BAFI-3210 file (N, C-alpha, C; in Angstrom, 3 decimals, decimal comma, padded with zeros to 6 digits):
// residues 150
n [1|2|3|4|5|6|7|8|9|10|11|12|13|14|15|16|17|18|19|20|21|22|23|24|25|26|27|28|29|30|31|32|33|34|35|36|37|38|39|40|41|42|43|44|45|46|47|48|49|50|51|52|53|54|55|56|57|58|59|60|61|62|63|64|65|66|67|68|69|70|71|72|73|74|75|76|77|78|79|80|81|82|83|84|85|86|87|88|89|90|91|92|93|94|95|96|97|98|99|100|101|102|103|104|105|106|107|108|109|110|111|112|113|114|115|116|117|118|119|120|121|122|123|124|125|126|127|128|129|130|131|132|133|134|135|136|137|138|139|140|141|142|143|144|145|146|147|148|149|150]
n.u [000,799|000,502|000,862|000,646|000,824|-000,390|-000,177|-002,688|-004,397|-006,887|-008,907|-010,583|-012,718|-013,876|-016,330|-017,448|-017,975|-019,132|-018,779|-017,848|-016,757|-014,928|-012,591|-011,298|-008,493|-006,051|-005,490|-004,518|-005,111|-003,670|-004,092|-002,781|-003,501|-002,232|-001,517|-000,721|-001,524|-003,121|-005,598|-003,775|-001,804|-003,339|-004,172|-001,882|-001,094|-003,231|-002,981|-000,494|-000,751|-002,568|-001,052|001,140|003,147|002,257|001,663|001,380|002,233|000,523|002,274|003,209|005,253|006,589|005,805|004,766|001,996|-000,436|-002,887|-005,101|-005,183|-005,665|-008,352|-008,606|-009,413|-009,860|-009,150|-009,423|-008,415|-008,621|-006,158|-004,863|-002,824|-000,598|000,752|002,030|004,756|007,577|009,926|010,520|010,349|008,194|005,555|003,482|003,216|000,609|000,307|000,778|-001,178|-004,106|-007,012|-010,176|-012,513|-011,398|-009,583|-011,436|-012,661|-010,486|-009,863|-012,260|-012,196|-010,054|-010,739|-012,805|-011,426|-010,065|-012,318|-013,323|-011,430|-011,157|-013,714|-016,804|-017,819|-015,310|-013,944|-013,484|-014,135|-013,198|-014,766|-014,931|-013,217|-013,747|-013,148|-011,522|-011,252|-008,629|-008,286|-006,192|-004,787|-001,716|-000,017|002,604|005,114|004,081|004,651|004,652|005,453|004,505|005,048|003,723|005,620|007,998]
n.v [-001,232|002,111|005,650|009,035|011,825|015,089|018,070|020,383|023,528|023,655|021,578|019,529|017,320|016,759|015,245|014,563|017,465|018,020|018,885|016,611|016,208|018,065|019,835|021,877|023,074|020,540|017,337|015,925|012,714|010,402|007,020|004,125|000,732|-002,478|-005,827|-007,336|-006,236|-006,328|-006,153|-005,508|-003,872|-001,639|-000,854|-000,316|001,971|003,832|004,308|005,396|007,785|009,288|009,816|011,156|014,229|016,965|019,178|022,933|024,433|026,349|028,560|028,660|026,966|024,330|020,901|019,837|019,125|016,474|015,619|014,983|016,720|019,179|019,592|019,242|018,215|015,252|014,558|011,866|009,752|007,063|005,520|003,801|004,003|004,503|002,320|001,668|000,092|001,113|000,136|-001,347|-000,387|001,993|002,059|002,144|-000,355|-001,976|-004,388|-004,715|-003,417|-003,829|-005,698|-004,174|-004,887|-006,057|-004,076|-002,012|-002,961|-003,000|-000,382|001,064|000,113|001,415|004,078|003,995|003,576|006,083|007,709|006,861|007,823|010,719|011,609|011,292|013,236|014,773|013,326|012,947|011,574|010,521|009,351|006,055|004,273|006,211|008,526|011,357|014,779|016,412|018,938|021,110|023,039|023,251|023,326|024,718|024,021|020,878|017,549|014,052|010,671|007,448|003,945|000,770|-001,262|-000,227]
n.w [000,057|-000,868|-000,057|-000,980|000,641|001,070|002,577|002,984|002,123|001,008|-000,730|-003,443|-005,213|-008,483|-010,534|-013,618|-014,028|-011,554|-008,259|-006,007|-003,603|-001,021|001,049|003,725|005,346|006,059|004,934|001,863|000,297|-001,689|-002,403|-003,023|-003,578|-003,358|-004,946|-003,038|-000,419|002,795|005,446|007,536|006,344|005,827|008,513|009,423|007,953|008,104|010,762|010,985|009,279|010,853|012,924|012,157|012,544|010,910|011,089|012,438|015,546|018,082|018,329|015,585|015,012|013,097|012,424|014,741|015,431|015,057|012,542|014,003|016,133|015,359|014,381|011,598|008,158|005,861|002,752|000,523|-001,988|-003,963|-005,692|-008,284|-009,935|-008,588|-008,220|-010,298|-012,431|-013,937|-014,937|-017,326|-020,817|-022,163|-021,158|-018,613|-016,082|-014,617|-013,124|-010,396|-008,952|-007,042|-007,906|-008,848|-007,197|-004,896|-004,093|-003,593|-001,095|000,732|000,460|001,444|004,013|005,098|004,840|006,574|009,126|009,165|009,543|011,900|013,835|013,375|012,885|010,851|009,406|008,763|007,057|003,565|000,386|-002,884|-005,997|-006,279|-008,873|-010,541|-013,194|-012,169|-011,433|-009,672|-007,309|-005,616|-002,916|-002,022|001,010|002,179|000,526|001,521|000,947|001,248|000,930|001,891|002,348|002,715|002,712|003,674]
ca.u [000,114|001,301|-000,086|001,004|000,137|-000,311|-000,883|-003,545|-005,402|-008,214|-008,857|-011,628|-012,995|-014,925|-016,842|-018,307|-018,231|-019,791|-017,791|-018,338|-016,306|-014,190|-012,062|-010,597|-007,367|-006,060|-004,628|-005,123|-004,309|-003,703|-004,075|-002,478|-003,735|-001,450|-002,193|-000,407|-002,191|-004,275|-006,174|-002,832|-001,348|-004,493|-004,345|-000,501|-000,704|-004,247|-002,639|000,791|-001,256|-003,264|-000,089|002,324|003,072|002,740|000,992|002,138|001,555|-000,137|003,260|003,698|006,385|006,224|006,087|004,370|000,612|-000,982|-004,241|-006,076|-005,182|-005,907|-009,636|-008,316|-010,049|-008,904|-009,667|-008,812|-008,724|-008,199|-005,217|-004,281|-001,684|000,499|001,471|002,827|005,939|008,026|011,082|010,713|009,627|007,651|004,115|003,273|002,756|-000,072|-000,021|000,828|-002,441|-005,070|-008,183|-011,256|-013,334|-010,546|-009,176|-012,407|-012,815|-009,490|-009,744|-013,284|-011,610|-009,127|-011,608|-013,571|-010,328|-009,795|-013,573|-013,385|-010,561|-011,313|-015,233|-017,094|-017,538|-014,165|-013,145|-014,065|-013,305|-013,777|-015,761|-013,986|-012,914|-014,187|-012,120|-011,721|-010,419|-008,445|-007,756|-005,885|-003,727|-000,714|000,411|003,986|004,351|004,250|004,240|005,163|004,943|004,532|004,858|003,707|006,732|009,156]
ca.v [000,064|003,203|006,812|010,228|012,697|016,457|018,922|021,212|024,661|023,139|020,377|019,110|016,251|017,074|014,147|015,063|018,738|018,076|018,690|015,462|016,338|019,113|020,102|022,971|022,620|019,452|016,325|015,334|011,468|009,528|005,770|002,821|-000,761|-003,509|-007,295|-008,010|-005,692|-006,852|-005,289|-005,135|-002,722|-000,600|-000,513|000,270|003,190|004,805|004,697|006,444|009,022|010,010|010,327|012,283|015,534|017,619|020,859|023,872|024,510|027,714|029,877|028,634|025,892|023,199|019,448|019,866|018,486|015,617|015,892|014,766|017,583|020,707|019,589|019,211|017,052|014,593|014,249|010,573|009,472|005,810|005,992|002,651|004,469|004,650|000,958|001,372|-000,114|001,634|-000,348|-001,701|000,100|003,390|001,992|001,735|-001,690|-002,090|-005,687|-004,844|-002,947|-004,786|-005,550|-003,215|-005,287|-006,281|-002,713|-001,200|-003,468|-002,436|001,234|001,389|-000,138|002,600|005,375|003,625|003,813|007,535|008,349|006,260|008,640|011,985|011,958|010,987|014,593|015,370|012,581|013,180|010,875|010,723|008,275|004,823|003,953|007,122|009,622|012,599|016,055|016,714|020,176|021,295|024,216|022,730|024,117|024,611|022,784|019,643|016,201|012,901|009,299|006,361|002,835|-000,260|-002,211|000,305]
ca.w [-000,021|-000,926|000,053|-001,104|001,618|000,775|003,531|002,057|002,654|000,423|-001,870|-004,088|-006,380|-009,459|-011,360|-014,533|-013,854|-010,382|-007,130|-005,216|-002,154|-000,801|002,291|003,885|005,920|006,451|004,392|000,536|000,282|-002,973|-002,075|-003,780|-002,739|-004,093|-004,917|-001,597|000,985|003,636|006,562|008,329|005,931|005,941|009,702|009,626|007,305|008,726|012,020|010,658|008,778|011,882|014,069|011,502|012,966|009,904|011,380|013,225|016,834|018,106|017,856|014,135|014,821|012,128|012,730|016,005|015,728|013,807|012,088|015,075|017,111|014,734|013,763|010,124|007,529|005,081|001,304|-000,065|-003,567|-004,553|-007,013|-008,504|-010,742|-007,532|-008,004|-011,814|-012,527|-015,004|-015,223|-018,744|-021,863|-021,814|-020,889|-017,192|-015,718|-013,308|-012,555|-008,907|-008,402|-006,682|-008,771|-008,361|-005,921|-003,840|-003,747|-002,866|000,291|001,582|000,468|002,306|005,394|005,216|005,038|008,066|010,127|009,513|010,168|013,547|014,508|013,317|012,603|009,592|008,641|008,439|006,019|002,428|-000,688|-004,468|-006,470|-006,666|-010,126|-011,735|-013,826|-011,219|-011,448|-008,165|-007,286|-004,185|-002,788|-001,284|002,303|002,485|000,362|002,329|000,237|001,774|000,557|002,879|001,761|003,768|002,580|004,207]
c.u [000,966|000,244|000,739|000,136|000,694|-000,898|-001,478|-004,123|-006,773|-007,854|-010,093|-011,580|-013,796|-015,025|-017,563|-018,843|-019,086|-018,917|-018,640|-017,814|-015,104|-013,618|-011,345|-009,205|-007,242|-005,122|-005,359|-004,207|-004,571|-003,424|-003,881|-002,630|-002,876|-002,240|-001,668|-000,753|-003,151|-004,855|-004,770|-002,084|-002,332|-004,423|-002,935|-000,588|-001,997|-003,561|-001,409|000,214|-001,790|-002,073|000,979|002,117|003,448|002,112|001,689|001,367|000,930|001,064|003,610|004,720|005,856|006,522|005,728|002,980|000,266|-002,298|-005,457|-006,160|-005,445|-007,532|-009,518|-009,278|-009,184|-009,888|-008,891|-009,321|-007,990|-007,203|-004,451|-002,984|-000,356|001,440|002,097|004,238|006,362|009,442|011,483|009,854|009,168|006,142|004,171|002,625|001,950|-000,509|-000,033|-000,490|-003,505|-006,327|-009,239|-011,916|-012,544|-010,050|-010,197|-012,662|-012,075|-009,535|-011,155|-012,982|-010,726|-009,770|-012,168|-012,623|-010,129|-010,842|-013,660|-012,554|-010,740|-012,832|-015,578|-017,228|-016,532|-013,268|-014,079|-013,360|-013,944|-014,641|-014,789|-014,213|-013,519|-013,128|-012,512|-010,779|-010,122|-007,735|-007,340|-004,875|-002,811|-000,136|001,629|005,137|005,178|003,931|005,201|004,527|005,302|004,126|004,691|004,821|007,866|009,069]
c.v [001,088|004,614|008,327|011,094|014,159|017,320|020,097|022,190|024,348|022,184|019,698|017,883|016,387|015,582|014,607|016,461|018,905|017,923|017,849|015,544|017,396|019,371|021,401|022,493|021,367|018,372|015,913|013,833|010,862|008,175|004,730|001,487|-001,621|-004,893|-007,759|-007,467|-006,393|-005,797|-004,848|-003,888|-001,444|-000,115|000,179|001,764|004,263|005,216|005,855|007,800|009,922|010,569|011,314|013,769|016,488|019,120|021,682|023,855|025,997|028,989|029,631|027,732|024,683|022,047|019,203|018,935|017,718|016,189|015,838|015,661|019,086|020,752|019,672|018,038|016,656|014,224|013,162|010,273|008,086|006,058|004,729|002,966|004,491|003,370|000,719|001,075|000,236|001,240|-000,721|-001,000|001,613|003,307|001,587|000,354|-001,674|-003,216|-005,812|-004,266|-004,071|-004,673|-004,786|-003,600|-005,430|-004,979|-001,970|-001,521|-002,902|-000,789|001,741|001,236|000,946|003,913|005,044|003,986|005,284|008,010|008,061|007,308|009,985|012,550|011,644|012,314|015,059|014,320|012,414|011,991|011,137|009,675|007,234|004,481|004,974|007,996|011,000|013,581|016,457|017,946|020,300|022,530|023,623|023,653|023,861|024,928|021,616|018,321|015,184|011,899|008,572|004,930|001,704|-001,227|-001,645|000,226]
c.w [-000,177|-000,779|000,059|-000,338|001,539|001,853|002,605|002,763|002,226|-000,452|-002,218|-005,082|-007,107|-010,266|-012,476|-014,380|-012,504|-009,357|-006,109|-003,774|-002,175|000,616|002,372|004,282|006,412|005,432|002,952|000,475|-000,948|-002,422|-003,024|-003,087|-003,829|-004,128|-003,489|-000,369|001,271|004,622|007,418|007,815|005,974|007,405|010,108|009,066|007,743|009,837|011,871|010,196|009,981|013,050|013,390|011,818|011,898|010,121|012,415|014,667|016,765|017,926|016,541|013,991|014,163|012,881|014,284|016,311|014,663|013,576|013,055|016,175|016,632|014,205|012,235|009,476|006,530|003,858|000,950|-001,239|-003,757|-005,864|-007,277|-009,412|-009,873|-007,543|-009,456|-011,533|-014,031|-015,418|-016,495|-019,635|-021,334|-021,310|-019,320|-016,843|-014,461|-012,717|-011,135|-008,051|-008,131|-007,689|-008,142|-007,084|-004,866|-003,273|-003,084|-001,393|001,246|001,689|001,491|003,785|005,966|005,578|006,380|009,235|010,429|009,994|011,549|014,504|014,484|012,870|011,264|008,984|008,268|007,343|004,865|001,420|-001,965|-004,675|-007,156|-007,987|-011,171|-012,135|-012,998|-011,672|-009,918|-008,156|-005,720|-004,284|-001,757|-000,211|002,566|001,353|001,033|001,427|000,718|001,216|001,756|002,077|002,582|003,916|003,351|005,865]
res [m|k|v|v|i|q|k|v|k|s|a|s|v|t|v|d|t|k|v|v|s|s|i|q|k|g|l|m|l|l|v|g|i|s|t|e|d|t|e|q|e|v|e|k|l|s|s|k|i|l|k|l|r|l|f|e|d|e|s|g|t|m|w|k|k|p|i|t|e|i|n|g|q|i|l|s|v|s|q|f|t|l|m|a|r|t|k|k|g|s|k|p|d|f|h|l|a|a|k|g|a|d|a|k|v|l|y|e|s|f|l|s|k|l|k|a|n|i|g|h|e|n|v|q|d|g|v|f|g|a|m|m|d|v|a|l|v|n|d|g|p|v|t|i|t|i|d|s|t|d]
***
């Protein structure tokens, strides 16, 4: 499982010209699920994301507070292309990405774990499997990648 985490001032997802979700201050997550992933990876990365100190404290000092302490929001988007291999040729190979039905089960579990910790109203997501336009205002910019195999 791979996740690209971006600290944002705002973010939104649009499908077919309709905004389906949006957040203000918080984290934008791009989430890739592999064929090898299980609930263990979901638990590991959801917990890690909720504990990462990516936000400033009251004095403005960075790296002091996690999302759980700032009343921030999360916008998560399933992103199978994170699992691409580009070692050979010029066409990405997506064989490491979990198939739709399997990925959806783990992705929904991931969302549930985030919602259980910061509230259902504070976690938004895109439309699984849809072509989406993702817009964000990166704060910092702060962009971090995490991988369950690391």
